[in-house]
MARBA-3410 file (N, C-alpha, C, O; in Angstrom, 1 decimal):
199
-44.6,-6.7,29.2,-43.6,-7.2,30.0,-42.7,-8.4,29.2,-43.3,-9.3,28.6 ~ -41.7,-8.3,29.3,-40.7,-9.2,28.8,-40.4,-10.4,29.5,-40.1,-11.4,29.0 ~ -40.5,-10.2,30.9,-40.4,-11.4,31.7,-40.7,-11.0,33.1,-40.2,-10.0,33.7 ~ -41.6,-11.8,33.5,-42.0,-11.3,34.9,-42.5,-10.0,35.0,-43.6,-9.7,34.5 ~ -41.7,-9.1,35.8,-42.1,-7.8,36.0,-41.2,-6.8,35.3,-41.3,-5.6,35.6
-40.4,-7.2,34.6,-39.2,-6.5,33.9,-40.0,-6.2,32.5,-40.5,-7.0,31.8 ~ -39.9,-4.8,32.2,-40.6,-4.6,30.7,-39.5,-4.2,30.0,-39.8,-3.9,28.8 ~ -38.2,-4.0,30.1,-37.1,-3.8,29.3,-35.9,-4.7,29.3,-35.6,-5.3,30.4 ~ -35.2,-4.8,28.2,-33.9,-5.4,28.4,-33.0,-4.7,29.3,-32.4,-5.4,30.1 ~ -32.9,-3.5,29.4,-32.1,-2.8,30.3,-32.3,-3.1,31.8,-31.4,-3.1,32.7
-33.7,-3.4,32.2,-34.0,-3.7,33.5,-33.6,-5.0,33.7,-32.9,-5.1,34.7 ~ -33.8,-6.2,32.8,-33.2,-7.5,33.1,-31.7,-7.7,33.0,-31.1,-8.5,33.6 ~ -31.0,-6.6,32.0,-29.5,-6.6,32.1,-28.9,-6.2,33.4,-28.0,-6.8,33.9 ~ -29.6,-5.3,34.0,-29.1,-5.0,35.5,-29.1,-6.0,36.4,-28.3,-5.9,37.4 ~ -30.0,-7.1,36.2,-29.9,-8.1,37.2,-28.9,-9.2,36.9,-28.7,-10.1,37.7
-28.3,-9.0,36.1,-27.1,-10.0,35.5,-25.8,-9.1,35.2,-24.7,-9.6,35.5 ~ -25.7,-8.2,34.8,-24.5,-7.7,34.4,-24.0,-6.7,35.7,-24.5,-5.6,36.0 ~ -23.0,-7.5,36.3,-22.6,-6.8,37.5,-21.4,-6.1,37.3,-21.1,-5.2,38.2 ~ -20.6,-6.2,36.2,-19.7,-5.2,35.8,-20.1,-4.0,35.4,-19.3,-3.0,35.5 ~ -21.4,-3.9,34.8,-22.1,-2.7,34.6,-22.6,-1.9,35.9,-22.5,-0.7,36.1
-23.2,-2.8,36.7,-23.8,-2.1,37.9,-22.6,-1.9,39.0,-22.6,-0.8,39.7 ~ -21.6,-2.7,39.3,-20.5,-2.6,40.2,-19.0,-2.4,39.5,-18.2,-3.1,40.0 ~ -18.7,-1.6,38.7,-17.5,-2.0,37.9,-16.4,-2.0,38.9,-15.8,-3.1,38.9 ~ -16.1,-1.1,39.7,-14.8,-1.1,40.7,-14.9,-2.7,41.6,-14.0,-3.4,41.9 ~ -16.0,-2.9,41.9,-16.0,-4.4,42.9,-15.8,-5.4,41.9,-14.9,-6.3,42.2
-16.4,-5.6,40.5,-16.2,-6.5,39.4,-14.7,-6.5,39.3,-14.2,-7.6,39.5 ~ -13.8,-5.3,38.9,-12.5,-5.5,38.7,-11.5,-5.9,39.9,-10.4,-6.5,39.8 ~ -12.1,-5.5,41.1,-11.4,-6.0,42.4,-11.5,-7.7,42.5,-10.5,-8.4,42.6 ~ -12.7,-8.0,42.4,-12.9,-9.6,42.2,-11.9,-10.2,41.3,-11.0,-10.9,41.7 ~ -12.0,-9.8,40.1,-11.0,-10.5,39.1,-9.9,-10.2,39.5,-9.3,-11.2,39.4
-9.1,-9.2,39.9,-7.9,-9.2,40.2,-7.6,-10.1,41.5,-6.6,-10.8,41.6 ~ -8.4,-10.0,42.3,-8.2,-11.2,43.7,-8.3,-12.5,43.2,-7.6,-13.3,43.8 ~ -9.1,-13.0,42.0,-9.1,-14.1,41.7,-7.6,-14.5,41.1,-7.0,-15.5,41.5 ~ -7.2,-13.9,40.2,-5.9,-14.1,39.6,-4.8,-14.1,40.6,-4.0,-15.0,40.6 ~ -4.9,-13.2,41.4,-3.8,-13.1,42.4,-3.6,-14.2,43.3,-2.5,-14.8,43.5
-4.8,-14.6,43.9,-4.9,-15.7,44.9,-4.7,-17.1,44.3,-4.1,-17.9,44.9 ~ -5.1,-17.3,43.1,-4.8,-18.4,42.3,-3.5,-18.7,42.1,-3.0,-19.7,42.3 ~ -2.7,-17.3,41.4,-1.4,-17.4,41.3,-0.5,-17.8,42.6,0.5,-18.5,42.5 ~ -1.0,-17.3,43.7,-0.3,-17.4,45.1,-0.5,-19.1,45.5,0.4,-19.7,46.0 ~ -1.6,-19.5,45.2,-2.1,-20.8,45.6,-1.2,-21.9,44.7,-0.9,-22.9,45.2
-0.9,-21.6,43.6,0.1,-22.5,42.9,1.6,-22.3,43.1,2.4,-23.0,42.6 ~ 1.8,-21.2,43.9,3.2,-21.2,44.2,3.4,-21.9,45.5,4.5,-22.2,45.9 ~ 2.3,-22.2,46.2,2.2,-22.9,47.6,1.9,-24.3,47.6,2.5,-25.1,48.3 ~ 0.9,-24.7,46.9,0.5,-26.3,46.6,1.1,-26.9,45.5,1.4,-26.3,44.5 ~ 1.2,-28.2,45.6,1.5,-29.1,44.3,0.3,-29.1,43.6,-0.8,-29.1,44.1
0.5,-29.0,42.4,-0.5,-29.0,41.4,-0.1,-29.6,39.9,1.0,-29.8,39.5 ~ -1.1,-29.7,39.2,-0.9,-30.2,37.7,-1.8,-29.7,36.9,-3.0,-30.0,37.1 ~ -1.5,-28.9,36.1,-2.2,-28.1,35.2,-2.6,-28.7,33.9,-1.8,-29.5,33.4 ~ -3.7,-28.3,33.5,-4.2,-28.7,31.9,-4.1,-30.3,31.8,-3.7,-30.9,30.8 ~ -4.5,-30.9,32.8,-4.6,-32.3,32.5,-5.9,-32.8,31.7,-6.9,-32.5,32.2
-5.9,-33.4,30.5,-7.0,-33.6,29.7,-7.8,-34.5,30.1,-7.4,-35.6,30.4 ~ -9.3,-34.3,30.0,-10.4,-35.2,30.2,-11.2,-35.6,29.0,-12.1,-36.4,29.1 ~ -10.9,-34.8,27.9,-11.8,-35.2,26.7,-10.8,-34.8,25.5,-9.6,-34.7,25.7 ~ -11.4,-34.6,24.3,-10.7,-34.6,23.2,-10.2,-33.3,22.6,-9.3,-33.2,21.8 ~ -11.0,-32.2,23.2,-10.6,-30.9,22.9,-9.6,-30.1,23.9,-9.5,-30.5,25.0
-9.0,-29.0,23.4,-8.0,-28.4,24.2,-8.7,-27.8,25.4,-8.1,-27.7,26.5 ~ -9.9,-27.4,25.4,-10.5,-26.9,26.5,-11.1,-27.5,27.6,-11.5,-27.1,28.6 ~ -10.9,-29.0,27.1,-11.4,-30.0,28.0,-10.4,-30.5,29.0,-10.0,-31.7,28.9 ~ -9.9,-29.7,30.0,-8.9,-30.2,30.9,-9.3,-29.8,32.3,-10.2,-29.1,32.4 ~ -8.7,-30.2,33.3,-8.5,-30.0,34.8,-7.3,-29.7,35.3,-6.3,-30.3,34.9
-7.3,-28.7,36.4,-6.2,-28.3,36.9,-6.4,-29.1,38.4,-7.4,-28.9,39.1 ~ -5.3,-30.0,38.7,-5.5,-30.9,39.7,-4.5,-30.4,41.0,-3.3,-30.2,40.8 ~ -5.2,-30.3,42.3,-4.4,-30.1,43.6,-4.5,-31.1,44.3,-5.5,-31.3,45.0 ~ -3.6,-32.0,44.3,-3.6,-33.3,45.2,-3.5,-33.0,46.8,-3.1,-31.9,47.3 ~ -3.8,-33.9,47.4,-3.8,-33.7,48.8,-3.5,-35.0,49.6,-4.2,-35.2,50.6
-2.7,-35.8,49.3,-2.3,-37.1,49.8,-3.0,-38.1,49.1,-3.7,-37.9,48.1 ~ -2.8,-39.3,50.0,-3.5,-40.6,49.2,-4.8,-40.7,49.9,-4.9,-40.3,51.0 ~ -5.9,-41.4,49.2,-7.2,-41.7,49.5,-7.9,-40.5,50.0,-8.6,-40.6,51.1 ~ -7.7,-39.5,49.3,-8.3,-38.2,49.8,-9.5,-38.0,49.1,-9.6,-38.5,48.0 ~ -10.6,-37.4,49.8,-11.8,-36.9,49.1,-11.5,-36.0,47.9,-10.5,-35.3,47.9
-12.3,-36.0,47.0,-12.0,-35.2,45.8,-13.1,-33.8,45.6,-14.3,-34.1,45.4 ~ -12.9,-32.8,45.6,-13.8,-31.7,45.2,-13.6,-31.6,43.8,-12.5,-31.5,43.4 ~ -14.7,-31.5,43.0,-14.8,-31.2,41.5,-15.3,-29.6,41.6,-16.4,-29.5,42.0 ~ -14.7,-28.5,41.3,-15.1,-27.3,41.2,-15.4,-26.9,39.8,-14.6,-27.0,38.9 ~ -16.7,-26.4,39.6,-16.9,-25.8,38.1,-17.2,-24.3,38.2,-18.2,-23.9,38.8
-16.3,-23.5,37.5,-16.3,-22.0,37.8,-17.5,-21.5,37.0,-18.0,-22.1,36.1 ~ -17.8,-20.4,37.5,-18.9,-19.6,36.6,-18.4,-18.5,35.6,-17.3,-18.4,35.1 ~ -19.4,-17.6,35.3,-18.8,-16.6,34.1,-20.1,-16.6,33.1,-19.9,-16.4,31.9 ~ -21.3,-16.9,33.6,-22.4,-17.0,32.4,-21.9,-18.0,31.3,-22.2,-17.8,30.2 ~ -21.2,-19.0,31.5,-20.9,-19.8,30.3,-19.9,-19.5,29.3,-19.5,-20.2,28.4
-19.7,-18.1,29.4,-19.0,-17.4,28.3,-17.8,-16.6,28.7,-17.2,-15.9,27.8 ~ -17.5,-16.7,30.0,-16.3,-15.8,30.6,-15.5,-17.0,31.5,-16.1,-17.9,32.0 ~ -14.2,-16.8,31.7,-13.2,-17.3,32.7,-12.7,-18.6,32.2,-13.0,-19.1,31.1 ~ -11.9,-19.1,33.2,-11.3,-20.3,32.9,-10.9,-21.0,34.3,-11.1,-20.4,35.4 ~ -10.5,-22.3,34.2,-9.9,-22.8,35.5,-8.7,-22.0,36.2,-8.6,-21.9,37.5
-8.0,-21.4,35.2,-7.0,-20.7,35.9,-7.3,-19.6,37.0,-6.5,-19.4,37.9 ~ -8.2,-18.8,36.9,-8.6,-17.9,37.8,-9.1,-18.4,39.3,-9.3,-17.8,40.3 ~ -9.3,-19.8,38.9,-10.0,-20.2,40.2,-9.2,-21.4,40.9,-9.8,-22.3,41.4 ~ -8.1,-21.3,40.8,-7.1,-22.1,41.6,-7.1,-21.8,43.1,-7.0,-22.7,43.9 ~ -7.4,-20.5,43.4,-7.4,-20.3,44.9,-8.4,-21.0,45.6,-8.3,-21.1,46.8
-9.5,-21.6,44.9,-10.7,-22.6,45.5,-9.8,-23.7,46.2,-10.2,-24.1,47.3 ~ -8.9,-24.0,45.8,-8.1,-25.3,46.4,-7.5,-25.1,47.7,-7.3,-26.1,48.4 ~ -7.2,-23.8,48.2,-6.5,-23.7,49.3,-7.5,-24.4,50.7,-7.0,-25.2,51.5 ~ -8.6,-23.8,50.7,-9.4,-24.3,51.9,-9.5,-25.7,51.9,-9.3,-26.2,53.1 ~ -9.8,-26.6,51.0,-9.9,-28.1,50.8,-8.6,-28.6,51.1,-8.6,-29.6,51.9
-7.5,-28.1,50.7,-6.3,-28.8,50.9,-6.0,-28.6,52.4,-5.2,-29.3,52.9 ~ -6.5,-27.7,52.9,-6.0,-27.5,54.3,-6.5,-28.6,55.2,-6.1,-28.9,56.3 ~ -7.7,-29.2,54.5,-8.5,-30.2,55.4,-8.2,-31.6,54.6,-9.0,-32.6,54.8 ~ -7.1,-31.7,53.8,-6.9,-33.1,53.2,-7.7,-33.5,52.1,-7.7,-34.7,51.9 ~ -8.5,-32.5,51.3,-9.3,-32.7,50.1,-8.6,-32.2,48.9,-8.3,-31.0,48.7
-8.5,-33.3,48.0,-8.0,-33.0,46.8,-8.9,-32.0,45.8,-10.1,-32.2,45.8 ~ -8.4,-31.1,45.2,-9.3,-30.4,44.5,-9.2,-30.3,42.9,-8.0,-30.3,42.6 ~ -10.1,-30.3,42.0,-9.9,-30.5,40.7,-10.9,-29.2,40.1,-12.1,-29.1,40.1 ~ -10.0,-28.3,39.6,-10.8,-27.2,38.9,-10.9,-27.2,37.5,-9.9,-27.1,36.7 ~ -12.3,-27.4,37.0,-12.5,-27.8,35.7,-12.5,-26.6,34.8,-13.0,-25.5,35.1
-12.0,-26.9,33.6,-12.0,-26.0,32.8,-13.1,-26.6,31.3,-13.2,-27.8,30.9 ~ -13.8,-25.7,30.9,-14.6,-26.0,29.8,-14.6,-25.1,28.6,-14.1,-24.0,28.8 ~ -15.2,-25.4,27.3,-15.1,-24.5,26.3,-16.4,-23.6,26.5,-17.4,-23.9,27.1 ~ -16.1,-22.5,25.9,-17.1,-21.4,26.2,-18.1,-21.0,25.2,-17.7,-21.2,24.0 ~ -19.4,-20.6,25.6,-20.3,-19.8,24.6,-19.5,-18.6,24.1,-18.6,-18.1,24.7
-20.0,-18.2,22.6,-20.7,-18.8,21.7,-20.0,-20.0,21.0,-20.8,-20.7,20.4 ~ -18.8,-20.3,21.2,-18.1,-21.5,20.6,-18.9,-22.6,20.8,-18.9,-23.5,19.9 ~ -19.4,-22.7,21.7,-20.2,-24.1,22.0,-21.4,-23.8,22.6,-21.5,-22.7,23.2 ~ -22.4,-24.6,22.6,-23.6,-24.5,23.3,-23.5,-24.7,24.8,-22.4,-25.1,25.3 ~ -24.7,-24.6,25.5,-24.8,-24.8,26.8,-24.9,-26.4,27.1,-24.4,-27.1,28.0
-25.6,-26.9,26.0,-25.6,-28.2,26.1,-24.3,-29.1,26.0,-24.1,-30.2,26.6 ~ -23.5,-28.5,25.2,-22.0,-29.0,25.2,-21.3,-28.7,26.3,-20.4,-29.5,26.5 ~ -21.4,-27.8,27.1,-20.7,-27.4,28.4,-21.4,-28.4,29.4,-20.7,-28.8,30.3 ~ -22.6,-28.7,29.3,-23.1,-29.9,30.2,-22.5,-31.2,30.1,-22.0,-32.0,30.9 ~ -22.5,-31.4,28.8,-21.6,-32.7,28.3,-20.3,-32.7,28.9,-20.0,-33.7,29.6
-19.4,-31.6,28.7,-18.1,-31.6,28.9,-18.2,-31.8,30.7,-17.4,-32.5,31.3 ~ -19.0,-31.1,31.2,-18.9,-31.1,32.8,-19.3,-32.7,33.5,-18.9,-33.2,34.5 ~ -20.1,-33.1,32.7,-20.5,-34.6,33.1,-19.2,-35.5,32.6,-18.8,-36.5,33.3 ~ -18.5,-35.1,31.5,-17.4,-35.9,31.2,-16.3,-35.7,32.3,-15.7,-36.7,32.7 ~ -16.2,-34.6,32.8,-15.1,-34.5,33.8,-15.1,-35.1,34.9,-14.1,-35.7,35.4
-16.4,-35.2,35.4,-16.8,-36.1,36.6,-16.5,-37.5,36.3,-15.7,-38.2,37.0 ~ -17.1,-38.0,35.2,-16.6,-39.5,34.7,-15.2,-39.6,34.9,-14.8,-40.5,35.6 ~ -14.4,-38.6,34.2,-13.0,-38.9,34.3,-12.3,-39.0,35.6,-11.4,-39.7,35.9 ~ -12.9,-38.1,36.4,-12.4,-38.1,37.9,-12.5,-39.4,38.6,-11.6,-39.9,39.2 ~ -13.8,-39.9,38.4,-14.1,-41.1,39.1,-13.2,-42.5,38.5,-12.9,-43.6,39.1
-12.8,-42.3,37.2,-12.0,-43.4,36.6,-10.5,-43.1,37.0,-9.6,-44.0,36.9 ~ -10.1,-41.8,37.3,-8.5,-41.7,37.3,-8.3,-41.1,38.6,-7.1,-40.7,38.8 ~ -9.3,-40.9,39.6,-8.9,-40.3,40.9,-7.6,-41.0,41.7,-6.7,-40.3,42.3 ~ -7.6,-42.3,41.6,-6.5,-42.9,42.0,-5.1,-42.5,41.7,-4.2,-42.6,42.5 ~ -5.0,-41.9,40.5,-3.9,-41.7,39.6,-3.2,-40.2,40.6,-2.0,-40.0,40.6
-4.1,-39.5,41.3,-3.5,-38.3,41.9,-3.9,-38.5,43.5,-4.2,-37.5,44.2 ~ -4.0,-39.7,43.8,-4.5,-39.9,45.6,-5.7,-39.8,45.7,-6.2,-40.1,46.8 ~ -6.6,-39.5,44.7,-8.0,-39.2,45.3,-9.0,-40.5,45.5,-8.7,-41.5,44.8 ~ -9.8,-40.5,46.2,-10.7,-41.6,46.5,-11.9,-41.4,45.7,-12.7,-40.5,45.9 ~ -12.3,-42.4,44.4,-13.3,-42.2,43.9,-14.5,-42.5,44.1,-15.4,-42.5,43.3
-14.6,-43.0,45.6,-15.9,-43.1,46.3,-16.3,-41.8,47.0,-17.4,-41.6,47.6 ~ -15.5,-41.0,46.9,-15.8,-39.7,47.8,-15.5,-38.4,46.8,-14.6,-37.5,46.9 ~ -16.5,-38.5,45.9,-16.5,-37.1,44.9,-17.5,-36.1,45.4,-18.7,-36.5,45.6 ~ -17.2,-35.0,45.5,-18.1,-33.8,45.9,-17.8,-32.9,44.7,-16.7,-32.8,44.2 ~ -18.9,-32.2,44.2,-18.8,-31.1,43.4,-19.6,-30.0,43.8,-20.7,-30.1,44.3
-19.0,-28.8,43.5,-19.5,-27.4,43.7,-19.2,-26.5,42.4,-18.3,-26.7,41.6 ~ -19.9,-25.5,42.4,-19.9,-24.5,41.4,-20.6,-23.2,41.7,-21.5,-23.3,42.5 ~ -20.3,-22.1,41.3,-21.0,-20.8,41.6,-21.4,-20.2,40.2,-20.7,-20.3,39.1 ~ -22.5,-19.6,40.4,-23.2,-18.9,39.0,-23.5,-20.0,37.9,-24.3,-20.9,38.1 ~ -22.9,-19.7,36.8,-23.1,-20.9,35.8,-22.6,-22.2,36.2,-23.1,-23.2,35.7
-21.6,-22.1,37.1,-21.1,-23.4,37.5,-22.4,-23.9,38.6,-22.5,-25.1,38.8 ~ -23.1,-23.2,39.2,-23.9,-23.8,40.0,-25.0,-24.4,39.0,-25.3,-25.6,39.2 ~ -25.5,-23.8,38.1,-26.2,-24.5,37.1,-25.8,-26.0,36.5,-26.5,-26.9,36.3 ~ -24.5,-25.9,36.1,-23.8,-27.2,35.8,-23.7,-28.2,36.9,-23.8,-29.4,36.6 ~ -23.6,-27.6,38.2,-23.6,-28.6,39.4,-25.2,-29.2,39.2,-25.4,-30.4,39.3
-26.0,-28.4,39.1,-27.2,-29.1,39.0,-27.6,-30.1,37.9,-28.2,-31.2,38.0 ~ -27.1,-29.6,36.8,-27.1,-30.8,35.9,-26.3,-32.1,36.0,-26.6,-33.2,35.4 ~ -25.3,-31.9,36.8,-24.7,-33.0,37.3,-25.5,-34.0,38.1,-25.3,-35.2,38.1 ~ -26.4,-33.4,38.8,-27.2,-34.1,39.9,-28.4,-34.7,39.1,-29.1,-35.5,39.6 ~ -28.6,-34.4,37.8,-29.6,-34.7,37.2,-29.4,-36.0,36.1,-30.2,-36.5,35.3
-28.0,-36.3,36.3,-27.4,-37.2,35.3,-27.6,-38.8,35.7,-27.3,-39.3,36.7 ~ -28.2,-39.6,34.7,-28.4,-40.7,34.7,-26.9,-41.5,34.6,-26.6,-42.2,33.6 ~ -26.2,-41.5,35.6,-24.8,-41.8,35.4,-24.7,-43.4,35.1,-23.8,-43.7,34.3 ~ -25.5,-44.4,35.5,-25.5,-45.7,35.4,-25.8,-45.9,33.9,-25.0,-46.5,33.2 ~ -27.1,-45.2,33.4,-27.6,-45.5,32.0,-26.8,-45.0,30.9,-26.6,-45.7,29.9
-26.3,-43.8,31.3,-25.5,-43.0,30.1,-24.0,-43.3,30.4,-23.3,-43.1,29.4 ~ -23.4,-43.5,31.4,-22.0,-43.8,31.5,-21.4,-45.0,32.2,-20.2,-45.1,32.4 ~ -22.5,-46.0,32.5,-22.1,-47.1,33.2,-21.3,-47.1,34.4,-20.5,-47.9,34.7 ~ -21.7,-46.0,35.1,-21.0,-45.6,36.5,-22.1,-45.7,37.5,-23.3,-45.6,37.3 ~ -21.5,-45.9,38.7,-22.7,-45.9,39.9,-23.5,-44.5,39.9,-23.0,-43.4,39.7
-24.8,-44.8,40.3,-25.7,-43.7,40.4,-25.3,-42.7,41.4,-25.5,-41.5,41.3 ~ -24.6,-43.3,42.6,-23.9,-42.4,43.6,-22.6,-42.0,43.4,-21.9,-41.9,44.4 ~ -22.2,-41.7,42.2,-20.7,-41.2,41.8,-20.5,-39.9,42.8,-19.5,-39.7,43.3 ~ -21.6,-39.0,43.0,-21.4,-37.8,43.8,-22.1,-37.8,44.9,-23.3,-38.0,45.0 ~ -21.2,-37.8,46.0,-21.4,-37.9,47.2,-22.2,-36.7,47.9,-23.2,-36.9,48.5
-21.6,-35.5,47.7,-22.2,-34.1,48.0,-22.3,-33.0,46.8,-21.5,-33.2,45.9 ~ -23.0,-32.2,46.7,-22.9,-31.0,45.9,-23.4,-29.7,46.5,-24.3,-29.6,47.3 ~ -22.8,-28.9,46.1,-22.9,-27.4,46.5,-23.2,-26.5,45.3,-22.2,-26.2,44.6 ~ -24.3,-25.9,45.1,-24.6,-25.0,43.9,-24.6,-23.4,44.7,-25.3,-23.1,45.6 ~ -23.6,-22.8,44.2,-23.5,-21.4,45.0,-24.1,-20.3,43.9,-23.7,-20.3,42.8
-25.1,-19.5,44.3,-25.6,-18.8,43.3,-26.0,-19.1,41.9,-25.8,-18.4,41.0 ~ -26.5,-20.0,41.8,-26.6,-20.9,40.5,-27.7,-20.2,39.5,-28.8,-19.9,39.9 ~ -27.3,-20.0,38.3,-28.3,-19.4,37.4,-29.2,-20.7,36.9,-29.0,-21.5,36.0 ~ -30.3,-20.9,37.8,-31.2,-22.0,37.4,-32.4,-21.7,36.3,-32.9,-22.6,35.6 ~ -32.8,-20.5,36.4,-33.8,-20.1,35.4,-33.3,-19.4,34.3,-32.9,-18.3,34.4
-33.4,-20.2,33.1,-32.6,-19.7,32.0,-33.8,-19.0,31.0,-33.4,-18.5,29.9 ~ -35.0,-18.8,31.4,-36.0,-18.4,30.7,-35.6,-16.8,30.3,-35.7,-16.5,29.1 ~ -35.3,-16.0,31.1,-35.0,-14.6,30.7,-33.9,-14.3,30.0,-33.9,-13.2,29.5 ~ -33.0,-15.3,29.7,-32.0,-14.7,28.8,-31.9,-14.5,27.4,-31.0,-14.0,26.8 ~ -33.2,-15.0,26.8,-33.1,-14.4,25.5,-33.6,-13.0,25.4,-33.7,-12.3,24.3
-33.8,-12.5,26.6,-34.3,-11.1,26.5,-33.3,-10.2,27.1,-33.5,-9.0,27.4 ~ -31.8,-10.8,27.4,-30.7,-10.0,27.8,-29.8,-10.0,27.1,-29.8,-10.5,26.0 ~ -28.6,-9.4,27.6,-27.3,-9.2,26.6,-26.6,-10.7,26.5,-25.8,-11.0,25.7 ~ -27.0,-11.6,27.4,-26.3,-12.9,27.3,-26.8,-13.5,26.3,-26.2,-14.6,26.0 ~ -28.0,-13.2,25.4,-28.5,-14.2,24.2,-27.5,-14.3,23.2,-27.5,-15.4,22.8
-26.6,-13.4,22.7,-25.7,-13.7,21.6,-24.4,-14.9,22.1,-23.7,-15.6,21.4 ~ -24.3,-14.8,23.4,-23.2,-15.7,24.0,-23.9,-17.1,24.1,-23.4,-18.1,23.5 ~ -25.1,-17.2,24.9,-25.7,-18.4,25.2,-26.5,-19.3,24.3,-27.1,-20.3,24.6 ~ -26.5,-18.8,23.1,-27.3,-19.3,22.0,-26.7,-20.5,21.5,-27.2,-21.1,20.6
END
């Protein structure tokens, strides 16, 4: 057995490769993300590609929602090797309707960088948000984080951060967190198609 009850790479790949298992649904989802994100950018105030770090990949797309607004930092998924902030602007629609500012985070992708570097970038984005929220009407005392798939894993890593010891920031910098379908067990990845991307 390669991992638990899985004997072959093909069996493990089938657990992760939704494009292979559900090609029509995957294509439909991707089209939805691009279409709805473009629509949201035509409807909502936004600031794209605001840098939070030294590399071009380290930027956020900000969707303000008035003064003293709570802030949602959204971390996209894609197995740490796919997607960008631009596909996930649609996430801002719901929070904006309730007066919540949304920041969709972008990060460098594997295999250009390691997962550890993506974790560092994600933490840097939250630290930047705390220090700069007032510049777009956000309340630094009400930062919420959410992410799906690989983004769910990155949200978990945010919750494991020593904010005071490593960043000199309050330990309660994150008020709430939502990890959606997070990839938390990384053990099987060396036996899957993801290994070249995530190493």
